[in-house]
Each structure stands twice: as structure tokens, then as C-alpha cells.
C-alpha positions as a Markdown table, in Angstrom:
| # | Residue | x | y | z |
|---|---|---|---|---|
| 1 | Unk | 130.7 | 49.7 | 129.1 |
| 2 | Unk | 130.1 | 47.2 | 131.9 |
| 3 | Unk | 126.5 | 45.9 | 131.7 |
| 4 | Unk | 126.0 | 46.5 | 135.5 |
| 5 | Unk | 127.2 | 50.1 | 135.2 |
| 6 | Unk | 124.9 | 50.6 | 132.2 |
| 7 | Unk | 122.0 | 49.2 | 134.2 |
| 8 | Unk | 122.7 | 51.5 | 137.2 |
| 9 | Unk | 123.0 | 54.6 | 134.9 |
| 10 | Unk | 119.7 | 53.7 | 133.1 |
| 11 | Unk | 117.9 | 53.3 | 136.4 |
| 12 | Unk | 119.4 | 56.5 | 137.7 |
| 13 | Unk | 118.3 | 58.4 | 134.6 |
| 14 | Unk | 114.8 | 56.9 | 134.9 |
| 15 | Unk | 114.5 | 58.0 | 138.5 |
| 16 | Unk | 115.8 | 61.5 | 137.8 |
| 17 | Unk | 113.4 | 61.9 | 134.9 |
| 18 | Unk | 110.5 | 60.7 | 137.1 |
| 19 | Unk | 111.5 | 63.1 | 139.8 |
| 20 | Unk | 111.7 | 66.0 | 137.3 |
| 21 | Unk | 108.3 | 65.2 | 135.8 |
| 22 | Unk | 106.7 | 64.9 | 139.2 |
| 23 | Unk | 108.2 | 68.2 | 140.4 |
| 24 | Unk | 107.0 | 69.9 | 137.3 |
| 25 | Unk | 103.5 | 68.5 | 137.5 |
| 26 | Unk | 103.1 | 68.9 | 141.3 |
| 27 | Unk | 103.7 | 72.7 | 141.0 |
| 28 | Unk | 100.3 | 73.0 | 139.4 |
| 29 | Unk | 98.4 | 70.4 | 141.5 |
| 30 | Unk | 97.0 | 70.7 | 145.0 |
| 31 | Unk | 99.6 | 69.9 | 147.8 |
| 32 | Unk | 100.2 | 66.4 | 149.2 |
| 33 | Unk | 102.7 | 64.1 | 150.7 |
| 34 | Unk | 106.0 | 63.6 | 148.8 |
| 35 | Unk | 105.7 | 60.5 | 146.6 |
| 36 | Unk | 108.4 | 57.9 | 146.2 |
| 37 | Unk | 109.7 | 57.2 | 142.7 |
| 38 | Unk | 107.6 | 54.5 | 140.8 |
| 39 | Unk | 105.4 | 53.6 | 143.8 |
| 40 | Unk | 104.1 | 57.0 | 144.8 |
| 41 | Unk | 102.4 | 57.3 | 148.1 |
| 42 | Unk | 101.3 | 53.7 | 148.4 |
| 43 | Unk | 103.4 | 52.9 | 151.4 |
| 44 | Unk | 102.0 | 55.8 | 153.3 |
| 45 | Unk | 98.4 | 54.5 | 153.0 |
| 46 | Unk | 96.4 | 51.8 | 154.8 |
| 47 | Unk | 95.0 | 50.0 | 151.8 |
| 48 | Unk | 92.6 | 48.1 | 154.1 |
| 49 | Unk | 91.0 | 51.4 | 155.2 |
| 50 | Unk | 91.6 | 54.0 | 152.5 |
| 51 | Unk | 89.0 | 56.4 | 154.0 |
| 52 | Unk | 91.0 | 56.5 | 157.3 |
| 53 | Unk | 94.2 | 57.4 | 155.4 |
| 54 | Unk | 92.4 | 60.1 | 153.4 |
| 55 | Unk | 91.1 | 61.7 | 156.6 |
| 56 | Unk | 94.6 | 61.7 | 158.0 |
| 57 | Unk | 96.0 | 63.4 | 154.9 |
| 58 | Unk | 93.2 | 66.0 | 154.8 |
| 59 | Unk | 94.2 | 67.1 | 158.3 |
| 60 | Unk | 97.7 | 67.9 | 157.0 |
| 61 | Unk | 96.9 | 69.2 | 153.5 |
| 62 | Unk | 93.3 | 70.4 | 153.6 |
| 63 | Unk | 90.2 | 69.3 | 151.8 |
| 64 | Unk | 91.8 | 69.2 | 148.3 |
| 65 | Unk | 95.1 | 67.3 | 148.0 |
| 66 | Unk | 97.1 | 65.1 | 145.7 |
| 67 | Unk | 98.2 | 61.5 | 146.1 |
| 68 | Unk | 100.2 | 59.3 | 143.7 |
| 69 | Unk | 99.1 | 55.8 | 143.1 |
| 70 | Unk | 102.2 | 54.7 | 141.3 |
| 71 | Unk | 103.4 | 57.4 | 139.0 |
| 72 | Unk | 100.0 | 59.0 | 138.3 |
| 73 | Unk | 98.6 | 61.8 | 140.4 |
| 74 | Unk | 95.1 | 61.6 | 141.9 |
| 75 | Unk | 93.3 | 64.6 | 143.3 |
| 76 | Unk | 91.4 | 63.8 | 146.5 |
| 77 | Unk | 88.2 | 65.7 | 147.4 |
| 78 | Unk | 87.6 | 65.4 | 151.2 |
| 79 | Unk | 84.6 | 66.9 | 152.9 |
| 80 | Unk | 81.1 | 67.7 | 151.7 |
| 81 | Unk | 81.9 | 71.3 | 150.6 |
| 82 | Unk | 84.8 | 70.2 | 148.3 |
| 83 | Unk | 82.9 | 67.2 | 146.9 |
| 84 | Unk | 79.8 | 69.4 | 146.2 |
| 85 | Unk | 81.8 | 72.2 | 144.7 |
| 86 | Unk | 83.5 | 69.9 | 142.3 |
| 87 | Unk | 80.8 | 67.4 | 141.3 |
| 88 | Unk | 77.8 | 69.7 | 141.4 |
| 89 | Unk | 79.0 | 73.3 | 140.9 |
| 90 | Unk | 81.6 | 72.2 | 138.3 |
| 91 | Unk | 79.7 | 69.1 | 137.2 |
| 92 | Unk | 80.7 | 69.1 | 133.5 |
| 93 | Unk | 84.4 | 69.5 | 134.2 |
| 94 | Unk | 84.4 | 66.7 | 136.7 |
| 95 | Unk | 82.1 | 64.3 | 134.8 |
| 96 | Unk | 84.8 | 62.1 | 133.3 |
| 97 | Unk | 85.5 | 58.6 | 134.5 |
| 98 | Unk | 88.9 | 58.1 | 136.0 |
| 99 | Unk | 91.3 | 55.2 | 135.5 |
| 100 | Unk | 90.0 | 51.9 | 137.0 |
| 101 | Unk | 92.2 | 49.2 | 135.4 |
| 102 | Unk | 90.1 | 46.2 | 136.6 |
| 103 | Unk | 86.9 | 47.4 | 135.2 |
| 104 | Unk | 88.6 | 48.8 | 132.1 |
| 105 | Unk | 89.7 | 45.3 | 131.3 |
| 106 | Unk | 86.2 | 44.0 | 131.7 |
| 107 | Unk | 84.1 | 46.8 | 130.1 |
| 108 | Unk | 86.7 | 48.0 | 127.5 |
| 109 | Unk | 85.2 | 51.5 | 127.8 |
| 110 | Unk | 81.6 | 50.4 | 127.0 |
| 111 | Unk | 78.4 | 50.6 | 129.1 |
| 112 | Unk | 77.5 | 53.2 | 131.7 |
| 113 | Unk | 79.9 | 53.0 | 134.5 |
| 114 | Unk | 83.4 | 53.3 | 132.9 |
| 115 | Unk | 82.7 | 55.0 | 129.6 |
| 116 | Unk | 83.4 | 58.6 | 128.8 |
| 117 | Unk | 82.4 | 61.5 | 126.5 |
| 118 | Unk | 79.7 | 60.8 | 123.9 |
| 119 | Unk | 79.4 | 57.1 | 124.6 |
| 120 | Unk | 78.7 | 57.7 | 128.3 |
| 121 | Unk | 76.1 | 60.4 | 127.6 |
| 122 | Unk | 74.3 | 58.3 | 125.1 |
| 123 | Unk | 74.3 | 55.1 | 127.1 |
| 124 | Unk | 73.3 | 56.9 | 130.3 |
| 125 | Unk | 70.4 | 58.6 | 128.5 |
| 126 | Unk | 69.4 | 55.3 | 126.9 |
| 127 | Unk | 69.5 | 53.5 | 130.2 |
| 128 | Unk | 67.4 | 56.1 | 132.0 |
| 129 | Unk | 64.9 | 56.1 | 129.2 |
| 130 | Unk | 64.7 | 52.3 | 129.2 |
| 131 | Unk | 64.1 | 52.1 | 132.9 |
| 132 | Unk | 61.3 | 54.7 | 132.6 |
| 133 | Unk | 59.8 | 52.8 | 129.7 |
| 134 | Unk | 59.9 | 49.6 | 131.7 |
| 135 | Unk | 58.1 | 51.3 | 134.6 |
| 136 | Unk | 60.7 | 53.2 | 136.7 |
| 137 | Unk | 58.8 | 55.6 | 138.8 |
| 138 | Unk | 55.5 | 54.0 | 137.8 |
| 139 | Unk | 53.2 | 51.4 | 139.4 |
| 140 | Unk | 54.4 | 48.6 | 137.1 |
| 141 | Unk | 57.9 | 48.4 | 138.4 |
| 142 | Unk | 56.7 | 48.7 | 142.0 |
| 143 | Unk | 54.5 | 45.7 | 141.4 |
| 144 | Unk | 57.5 | 43.7 | 140.2 |
| 145 | Unk | 59.4 | 44.6 | 143.4 |
| 146 | Unk | 56.4 | 43.7 | 145.5 |
| 147 | Unk | 56.0 | 40.4 | 143.7 |
| 148 | Unk | 59.7 | 39.6 | 144.3 |
| 149 | Unk | 59.4 | 40.6 | 148.0 |
| 150 | Unk | 56.5 | 38.1 | 148.4 |
| 151 | Unk | 58.6 | 35.4 | 146.7 |
| 152 | Unk | 61.5 | 36.3 | 149.0 |
| 153 | Unk | 59.2 | 35.8 | 152.1 |
| 154 | Unk | 58.1 | 32.4 | 150.8 |
| 155 | Unk | 61.8 | 31.3 | 150.4 |
| 156 | Unk | 62.6 | 32.5 | 153.9 |
| 157 | Unk | 59.6 | 30.5 | 155.3 |
| 158 | Unk | 61.2 | 27.4 | 153.8 |
| 159 | Unk | 64.1 | 27.8 | 156.3 |
| 160 | Unk | 61.5 | 26.7 | 159.0 |
| 161 | Unk | 63.0 | 29.2 | 161.5 |
| 162 | Unk | 66.3 | 27.3 | 161.4 |
| 163 | Unk | 69.6 | 29.1 | 161.5 |
| 164 | Unk | 70.6 | 30.2 | 157.9 |
| 165 | Unk | 73.0 | 32.4 | 156.1 |
| 166 | Unk | 70.8 | 34.8 | 154.1 |
| 167 | Unk | 73.5 | 35.6 | 151.5 |
| 168 | Unk | 72.1 | 33.5 | 148.6 |
| 169 | Unk | 68.4 | 34.2 | 149.1 |
| 170 | Unk | 69.0 | 38.0 | 149.5 |
| 171 | Unk | 71.1 | 37.9 | 146.3 |
| 172 | Unk | 68.3 | 36.3 | 144.4 |
| 173 | Unk | 65.7 | 38.9 | 145.1 |
| 174 | Unk | 67.4 | 42.1 | 143.7 |
| 175 | Unk | 68.9 | 40.1 | 140.8 |
| 176 | Unk | 65.4 | 38.9 | 139.8 |
| 177 | Unk | 64.1 | 42.5 | 139.9 |
| 178 | Unk | 66.7 | 43.5 | 137.3 |
| 179 | Unk | 65.9 | 40.3 | 135.3 |
| 180 | Unk | 62.2 | 41.4 | 135.2 |
| 181 | Unk | 63.3 | 44.7 | 133.8 |
| 182 | Unk | 65.9 | 43.5 | 131.3 |
| 183 | Unk | 64.5 | 40.0 | 130.4 |
| 184 | Unk | 60.8 | 40.7 | 131.2 |
| 185 | Unk | 60.7 | 37.6 | 133.5 |
| 186 | Unk | 61.8 | 36.5 | 136.9 |
| 187 | Unk | 63.3 | 33.1 | 137.8 |
| 188 | Unk | 62.7 | 30.6 | 140.5 |
| 189 | Unk | 65.5 | 30.6 | 143.1 |
| 190 | Unk | 66.1 | 27.0 | 142.3 |
| 191 | Unk | 66.5 | 27.5 | 138.6 |
| 192 | Unk | 70.0 | 26.3 | 137.7 |
| 193 | Unk | 70.5 | 28.8 | 135.0 |
| 194 | Unk | 69.6 | 31.6 | 137.4 |
| 195 | Unk | 72.0 | 30.2 | 140.0 |
| 196 | Unk | 74.8 | 30.0 | 137.4 |
| 197 | Unk | 74.1 | 33.6 | 136.3 |
| 198 | Unk | 74.3 | 34.8 | 139.9 |
| 199 | Unk | 77.6 | 33.0 | 140.3 |
| 200 | Unk | 78.9 | 34.7 | 137.2 |
| 201 | Unk | 77.9 | 38.1 | 138.5 |
| 202 | Unk | 79.4 | 37.5 | 141.9 |
| 203 | Unk | 82.6 | 35.7 | 141.0 |
| 204 | Unk | 83.6 | 36.6 | 137.5 |
| 205 | Unk | 82.1 | 40.1 | 137.0 |
| 206 | Unk | 80.9 | 39.2 | 133.5 |
| 207 | Unk | 77.6 | 38.6 | 131.7 |
| 208 | Unk | 76.9 | 36.0 | 129.0 |
| 209 | Unk | 74.6 | 38.0 | 126.8 |
| 210 | Unk | 71.4 | 40.1 | 126.5 |
| 211 | Unk | 68.3 | 40.1 | 124.4 |
| 212 | Unk | 69.2 | 43.4 | 122.7 |
| 213 | Unk | 69.1 | 43.7 | 118.8 |
| 214 | Unk | 70.5 | 47.0 | 117.6 |
| 215 | Unk | 72.9 | 48.5 | 115.1 |
| 216 | Unk | 75.7 | 46.0 | 114.9 |
| 217 | Unk | 77.3 | 47.3 | 111.7 |
| 218 | Unk | 76.9 | 51.1 | 112.3 |
| 219 | Unk | 80.3 | 52.2 | 113.6 |
| 220 | Unk | 79.0 | 55.8 | 114.2 |
| 221 | Unk | 76.4 | 54.5 | 116.7 |
| 222 | Unk | 77.0 | 53.9 | 120.4 |
| 223 | Unk | 74.2 | 51.2 | 120.4 |
| 224 | Unk | 76.4 | 48.3 | 119.4 |
| 225 | Unk | 75.6 | 44.8 | 120.7 |
| 226 | Unk | 78.9 | 44.9 | 122.8 |
| 227 | Unk | 78.0 | 48.3 | 124.3 |
| 228 | Unk | 74.4 | 47.3 | 125.2 |
| 229 | Unk | 75.6 | 44.0 | 126.7 |
| 230 | Unk | 78.0 | 45.9 | 129.0 |
| 231 | Unk | 75.3 | 48.4 | 129.8 |
| 232 | Unk | 73.1 | 45.5 | 130.9 |
| 233 | Unk | 76.0 | 44.1 | 132.9 |
| 234 | Unk | 76.4 | 47.5 | 134.7 |
| 235 | Unk | 72.7 | 47.4 | 135.7 |
| 236 | Unk | 73.0 | 43.8 | 137.0 |
| 237 | Unk | 76.2 | 44.6 | 139.0 |
| 238 | Unk | 74.8 | 47.8 | 140.4 |
| 239 | Unk | 71.4 | 46.5 | 141.0 |
| 240 | Unk | 72.3 | 43.1 | 142.4 |
| 241 | Unk | 75.4 | 43.1 | 144.6 |
| 242 | Unk | 74.9 | 46.5 | 146.1 |
| 243 | Unk | 71.3 | 45.9 | 147.1 |
| 244 | Unk | 71.9 | 42.4 | 148.3 |
| 245 | Unk | 74.9 | 43.6 | 150.5 |
| 246 | Unk | 72.9 | 46.5 | 151.8 |
| 247 | Unk | 69.9 | 44.4 | 152.9 |
| 248 | Unk | 72.2 | 41.8 | 154.4 |
| 249 | Unk | 74.2 | 44.4 | 156.3 |
| 250 | Unk | 70.9 | 46.1 | 157.3 |
| 251 | Unk | 69.6 | 42.9 | 158.8 |
| 252 | Unk | 72.9 | 42.4 | 160.7 |
| 253 | Unk | 72.6 | 45.9 | 162.1 |
| 254 | Unk | 69.0 | 45.2 | 163.2 |
| 255 | Unk | 70.2 | 42.0 | 165.0 |
| 256 | Unk | 72.8 | 44.2 | 166.7 |
| 257 | Unk | 70.2 | 46.8 | 167.7 |
| 258 | Unk | 67.0 | 45.0 | 168.6 |
| 259 | Unk | 65.5 | 48.2 | 170.1 |
| 260 | Unk | 65.6 | 49.6 | 166.5 |
| 261 | Unk | 63.9 | 46.5 | 165.1 |
| 262 | Unk | 61.1 | 46.8 | 167.7 |
| 263 | Unk | 60.4 | 50.4 | 166.7 |
| 264 | Unk | 60.5 | 49.5 | 163.0 |
| 265 | Unk | 58.0 | 46.6 | 163.4 |
| 266 | Unk | 55.7 | 48.7 | 165.5 |
| 267 | Unk | 55.6 | 51.4 | 162.7 |
| 268 | Unk | 55.0 | 48.7 | 160.1 |
| 269 | Unk | 52.2 | 47.2 | 162.2 |
| 270 | Unk | 50.6 | 50.6 | 162.7 |
| 271 | Unk | 50.8 | 51.9 | 159.1 |
| 272 | Unk | 50.6 | 48.7 | 157.0 |
| 273 | Unk | 49.3 | 46.0 | 159.2 |
| 274 | Unk | 49.4 | 42.3 | 158.2 |
| 275 | Unk | 46.8 | 42.0 | 155.5 |
| 276 | Unk | 48.4 | 43.7 | 152.5 |
| 277 | Unk | 51.9 | 44.2 | 151.0 |
| 278 | Unk | 53.9 | 47.4 | 151.7 |
| 279 | Unk | 53.8 | 49.9 | 148.9 |
| 280 | Unk | 55.8 | 53.1 | 148.2 |
| 281 | Unk | 52.9 | 55.3 | 149.3 |
| 282 | Unk | 53.5 | 54.0 | 152.8 |
| 283 | Unk | 57.0 | 55.5 | 153.0 |
| 284 | Unk | 55.7 | 59.1 | 153.6 |
| 285 | Unk | 53.8 | 57.8 | 156.6 |
| 286 | Unk | 56.8 | 55.9 | 158.0 |
| 287 | Unk | 59.5 | 58.4 | 159.1 |
| 288 | Unk | 61.2 | 56.0 | 161.4 |
| 289 | Unk | 61.6 | 53.3 | 158.7 |
| 290 | Unk | 62.8 | 55.9 | 156.2 |
| 291 | Unk | 65.4 | 57.1 | 158.8 |
| 292 | Unk | 66.6 | 53.5 | 159.5 |
| 293 | Unk | 67.1 | 52.8 | 155.8 |
| 294 | Unk | 69.0 | 56.1 | 155.4 |
| 295 | Unk | 71.1 | 55.3 | 158.4 |
| 296 | Unk | 71.9 | 51.8 | 157.2 |
| 297 | Unk | 73.2 | 53.3 | 153.9 |
| 298 | Unk | 75.1 | 56.1 | 155.7 |
| 299 | Unk | 76.6 | 53.7 | 158.3 |
| 300 | Unk | 77.8 | 50.9 | 156.1 |
| 301 | Unk | 79.1 | 53.4 | 153.5 |
| 302 | Unk | 79.1 | 50.9 | 150.7 |
| 303 | Unk | 81.4 | 52.9 | 148.4 |
| 304 | Unk | 83.7 | 54.9 | 150.6 |
| 305 | Unk | 85.6 | 56.6 | 147.8 |
| 306 | Unk | 83.1 | 56.3 | 144.9 |
| 307 | Unk | 84.4 | 55.3 | 141.5 |
| 308 | Unk | 87.2 | 57.6 | 140.3 |
| 309 | Unk | 86.3 | 60.7 | 138.3 |
| 310 | Unk | 88.4 | 62.6 | 135.8 |
| 311 | Unk | 88.4 | 66.2 | 134.7 |
| 312 | Unk | 87.3 | 66.5 | 131.1 |
| 313 | Unk | 89.7 | 69.5 | 130.4 |
| 314 | Unk | 92.1 | 71.7 | 132.3 |
| 315 | Unk | 90.3 | 73.0 | 135.3 |
| 316 | Unk | 91.2 | 75.9 | 137.7 |
| 317 | Unk | 89.8 | 74.7 | 141.0 |
| 318 | Unk | 90.4 | 76.5 | 144.3 |
| 319 | Unk | 93.5 | 78.3 | 142.9 |
| 320 | Unk | 95.0 | 75.0 | 141.6 |
| 321 | Unk | 95.3 | 73.9 | 138.0 |
| 322 | Unk | 94.1 | 70.3 | 137.4 |
| 323 | Unk | 95.2 | 69.1 | 134.0 |
| 324 | Unk | 92.8 | 67.4 | 131.6 |
| 325 | Unk | 92.5 | 63.7 | 132.3 |
| 326 | Unk | 93.7 | 63.8 | 135.9 |
| 327 | Unk | 92.0 | 61.3 | 138.1 |
| 328 | Unk | 89.8 | 62.7 | 140.9 |
| 329 | Unk | 88.7 | 60.6 | 143.9 |
| 330 | Unk | 85.8 | 62.0 | 145.9 |
| 331 | Unk | 85.6 | 60.8 | 149.5 |
| 332 | Unk | 81.9 | 60.1 | 150.2 |
| 333 | Unk | 82.9 | 58.9 | 153.7 |
| 334 | Unk | 83.9 | 62.4 | 154.5 |
| 335 | Unk | 80.3 | 63.6 | 154.0 |
| 336 | Unk | 78.5 | 60.5 | 155.3 |
| 337 | Unk | 80.6 | 60.5 | 158.5 |
| 338 | Unk | 80.8 | 64.3 | 159.1 |
| 339 | Unk | 80.7 | 64.6 | 162.8 |
| 340 | Unk | 79.0 | 68.0 | 162.7 |
| 341 | Unk | 76.2 | 66.8 | 160.5 |
| 342 | Unk | 76.0 | 63.4 | 162.2 |
| 343 | Unk | 77.0 | 63.5 | 165.8 |
| 344 | Unk | 79.0 | 60.3 | 166.8 |
| 345 | Unk | 79.1 | 59.2 | 163.1 |
| 346 | Unk | 80.7 | 55.8 | 164.0 |
| 347 | Unk | 77.5 | 54.9 | 165.9 |
| 348 | Unk | 74.5 | 53.4 | 164.2 |
| 349 | Unk | 71.7 | 55.8 | 165.1 |
| 350 | Unk | 68.5 | 56.4 | 163.1 |
| 351 | Unk | 68.2 | 59.7 | 165.0 |
| 352 | Unk | 70.7 | 61.1 | 162.6 |
| 353 | Unk | 67.7 | 61.4 | 160.1 |
| 354 | Unk | 65.0 | 62.5 | 162.5 |
| 355 | Unk | 64.1 | 65.9 | 163.9 |
| 356 | Unk | 63.1 | 66.6 | 167.5 |
| 357 | Unk | 59.4 | 65.8 | 166.6 |
| 358 | Unk | 60.3 | 62.4 | 165.1 |
| 359 | Unk | 59.8 | 63.6 | 161.5 |
| 360 | Unk | 62.2 | 62.5 | 158.8 |
| 361 | Unk | 65.0 | 65.0 | 158.3 |
| 362 | Unk | 66.7 | 65.4 | 154.9 |
| 363 | Unk | 70.3 | 66.4 | 154.6 |
| 364 | Unk | 72.5 | 67.3 | 151.6 |
| 365 | Unk | 75.3 | 65.3 | 153.3 |
| 366 | Unk | 73.6 | 62.0 | 152.4 |
| 367 | Unk | 75.8 | 61.0 | 149.4 |
| 368 | Unk | 75.3 | 57.3 | 149.5 |
| 369 | Unk | 74.4 | 57.3 | 145.8 |
| 370 | Unk | 77.1 | 59.9 | 144.9 |
| 371 | Unk | 76.1 | 63.3 | 143.4 |
| 372 | Unk | 76.5 | 65.4 | 140.2 |
| 373 | Unk | 76.6 | 64.1 | 136.6 |
| 374 | Unk | 77.7 | 60.6 | 137.6 |
| 375 | Unk | 75.1 | 60.0 | 140.4 |
| 376 | Unk | 73.9 | 56.4 | 140.5 |
| 377 | Unk | 71.6 | 55.8 | 137.5 |
| 378 | Unk | 69.6 | 53.3 | 139.5 |
| 379 | Unk | 69.1 | 55.3 | 142.6 |
| 380 | Unk | 65.3 | 55.4 | 142.3 |
| 381 | Unk | 65.0 | 51.7 | 141.9 |
| 382 | Unk | 67.5 | 51.0 | 144.7 |
| 383 | Unk | 65.5 | 53.2 | 147.1 |
| 384 | Unk | 62.3 | 51.3 | 146.1 |
| 385 | Unk | 63.8 | 47.9 | 146.6 |
| 386 | Unk | 65.4 | 48.6 | 149.9 |
| 387 | Unk | 62.1 | 50.0 | 151.4 |
| 388 | Unk | 59.9 | 47.2 | 150.0 |
| 389 | Unk | 62.2 | 44.3 | 150.7 |
| 390 | Unk | 63.1 | 45.3 | 154.3 |
| 391 | Unk | 59.5 | 46.2 | 155.3 |
| 392 | Unk | 58.1 | 43.0 | 153.8 |
| 393 | Unk | 60.7 | 40.9 | 155.6 |
| 394 | Unk | 60.0 | 42.7 | 158.9 |
| 395 | Unk | 56.2 | 42.5 | 158.3 |
| 396 | Unk | 56.4 | 38.7 | 158.2 |
| 397 | Unk | 59.4 | 37.7 | 160.5 |
| 398 | Unk | 61.0 | 38.3 | 163.8 |
| 399 | Unk | 64.8 | 38.3 | 163.5 |
| 400 | Unk | 66.6 | 36.0 | 165.9 |
| 401 | Unk | 70.3 | 36.1 | 166.3 |
| 402 | Unk | 72.4 | 33.0 | 167.3 |
| 403 | Unk | 74.4 | 35.0 | 169.8 |
| 404 | Unk | 73.7 | 37.9 | 172.2 |
| 405 | Unk | 73.5 | 41.3 | 170.4 |
| 406 | Unk | 76.6 | 42.6 | 172.2 |
| 407 | Unk | 78.6 | 39.7 | 170.8 |
| 408 | Unk | 77.6 | 40.4 | 167.1 |
| 409 | Unk | 80.4 | 41.8 | 165.0 |
| 410 | Unk | 79.4 | 44.4 | 162.5 |
| 411 | Unk | 82.9 | 45.1 | 161.2 |
| 412 | Unk | 83.1 | 44.6 | 157.4 |
| 413 | Unk | 85.2 | 41.7 | 156.1 |
| 414 | Unk | 87.4 | 44.2 | 154.3 |
| 415 | Unk | 87.5 | 47.9 | 153.8 |
| 416 | Unk | 89.0 | 49.9 | 151.0 |
| 417 | Unk | 86.9 | 50.4 | 147.9 |
| 418 | Unk | 83.7 | 48.7 | 149.3 |
| 419 | Unk | 82.1 | 47.6 | 152.5 |
| 420 | Unk | 80.9 | 44.0 | 152.8 |
| 421 | Unk | 79.2 | 42.6 | 155.9 |
| 422 | Unk | 80.9 | 39.7 | 157.7 |
| 423 | Unk | 79.3 | 36.2 | 157.3 |
| 424 | Unk | 76.6 | 35.5 | 159.8 |
| 425 | Unk | 73.5 | 33.4 | 160.5 |
| 426 | Unk | 70.1 | 34.2 | 161.9 |
| 427 | Unk | 66.7 | 32.7 | 162.2 |
| 428 | Unk | 63.6 | 34.1 | 160.5 |
| 429 | Unk | 60.7 | 33.4 | 163.0 |
| 430 | Unk | 57.3 | 33.8 | 161.3 |
| 431 | Unk | 55.0 | 36.3 | 162.9 |
């Protein structure tokens, strides 16, 4: 047989097999756009703004639909009701971690973020216990964040009110908080080892080591040196980059909306004053500040689609059958930008979290830290850091933009799986 003919026949058979397998699988799954062989629905999506594409598909196929990224199906949950029903009401069934090739190559199934089954449960429990033992929810860890906030202020003073890009300094502070938890010490921002470590976290997504000694030779235990190292890596990645980007984006939004900054600083002056450091007890007396921080997290939408989940066994969900192991992608954007819960969701407005009397207003639609069994393990620490770092900065400095507020761009550098603020400079003017 001619080689060219054999090649064509082989490709044709492969395509026919793929179409047959897709048609058989799709009969059980939620509806969705027809996928192309091999590449699936990739060409039908805007990969620079996945959330926008998911919203478009949800209008055609409803709040639960199926997309193919390549040859594998992914079930999309769009809207608060669908996300809550799956991740909370059916929490155990949707508690698996879906396929994430980049992180799988790095973590190899270890740590907290990308592990599954017993290893995930053990490491999550261990991490929560360790954070509590090191002071999570207690005065001791709050004091560490306060200390770091004061050090951050001193570093910002060294800019002498000159224009500066805050990226590096704002990256040091949250990283040092995690260092104080994991290593029991903080580092000077000029420490070359610390700078190198930050570079590794930012550019290489790796970690050189950790001080843990556990059960290296016990194959039945999840507490191997490799697993603990990756768990520490997860805490650094989750506790450094996300907090740094949120504070950086938050300051940019305050530059864009100086009227919000004025109200914030008035509340800080009234409740805290100038003679002491902010503390977490202050938050209950500062509804506007609390609303601003929530609105920053809602507006920037740091993880639009959350990390992928997977069903742990065959699940009947809304009259569909989702086979065990199927990747599930919850759209957090669909809750955070729900136009009924948050009128004009594309607009930055702290009023989204305030009632008519100016009191802080809670809402179940606030899913910035996800929800269910895989909710962010460091949510408590993140909330503490954001409050203490932002209030301490605004207690000590006025923020001066280099251009008029109307000319400040708040569009992220890229969309897709994460939102990162565009580069900018500002001046920190001591008060």
C-alpha cells in the first residue's frame, strides 16, 4: 500500500474514532458547542479573556455546560447557584483537583494545591494545623504582620517621595510574612538570599528547600520531605504573589479613584489615628475600609476561573451524568460580577459592600477565595495581611499619581487564568 494512502487512512480512522468517542461521552455530559477533532473548542474561545467566553457560552447553553480543551471534556459551572450547588452542596463529589499540566510538572501531585485523595486531605489538615500552631487566628501572627507593615513603611520612606514602581517592595512584605511562619524569621529587603528567593518564586515557580525533618523512609506516610517541601512552596506562592498583586492593584485603583482614598484615610484617622499601628480589632469599626478591600478583591478578580476541580466519582448533577475524573471549572467571575448582586459590576464601587446606613454588607456571592472543600487554605492570613498592610500604608502616606486619575489605566496586563495589574509608578508622600 502506498505510504501516503496508508497515512490518510490512519488519520481518517483516528478522526472517526475520536468523533465516535466524543459523541458517546457527550450524551452523558451537559450540552455545549460542538468540538473540533483533536483541538476541541479552543478556536471558539478568547484565551485572553476566558471569563468573557464562558459568559457567552452560558447564554447559549445554560449555567452548566461542557467545553473541550483538546480531546478532554471540561464541565463549566457558571453563576453563583451552580457553583454553590456543586462545590458546597456536593462538596465531597467535587473536591478533586482537575488536570493542570504546568503545576503537575512542578508539584508532581505533592503539596496542597494539586494533590488529590488522602495526600490532599492529610497535607491540608497538616497545613491548617501548622498555621494555627504558628499563630494563625492568634495575636502572635498578627504581631508579625504588624511588624512587617512597619518595615514596609520604612522602606517606602526611603523612596523620598520620588516616583517609584512598588512591585518589588510590595512583593517583599507578604513573602516575609510567610518566611516568619515557615522559617521563624524575616529578612531585610536588601538581603541577597531573600532577593534571590523572591526571584525564584516569581520567575521559576520553584523552591530550594525547607527546614522540615519528617519521615523520609516511611512510604506509607504523606509527610515525606518532598511533599512537605511542595506544601511550603504552595504557601509561598499563594501567600506572596497573590497578596503582592492584590495590594499593588489596590493602590492603583486608589490612584484612579482619589475620592475613595480620601474617605479611607478619614476613617483611618478617626478610628486609629497616628500614634499606634492598625490592629485587626479596628476592622469591625471601619466598615468603609472593609468594603474597599472586599471591592478590590471583587473587582480585580485575581483568579477568574479558579483552579480546576475534578469529580471524585460518577456524579449525577442537574440531570447530567459527570463521569469520575472529569475536570470541572467553576467560574468565580460569574459570581463576583453578577449584575443583580453587584449593580454595574464592571465599575469599582465600595458601595457594593455597604448598606444604606453605611454598614458593611456581607454577601454569599463574594467568592474571591473560592468555596467548598478546596477553599483557600490561607484565607484568614490573606485577609489579615490585606487589612493591615493597606491601612498602615494609608496611615503614613498620601498616594500621588504621575498622571491625572482619568488617564490611569487599570486594565490588567493579561487576562485568562489570573489578573495582574499593569506596571505603574507613584509617589508615597509622608503624612
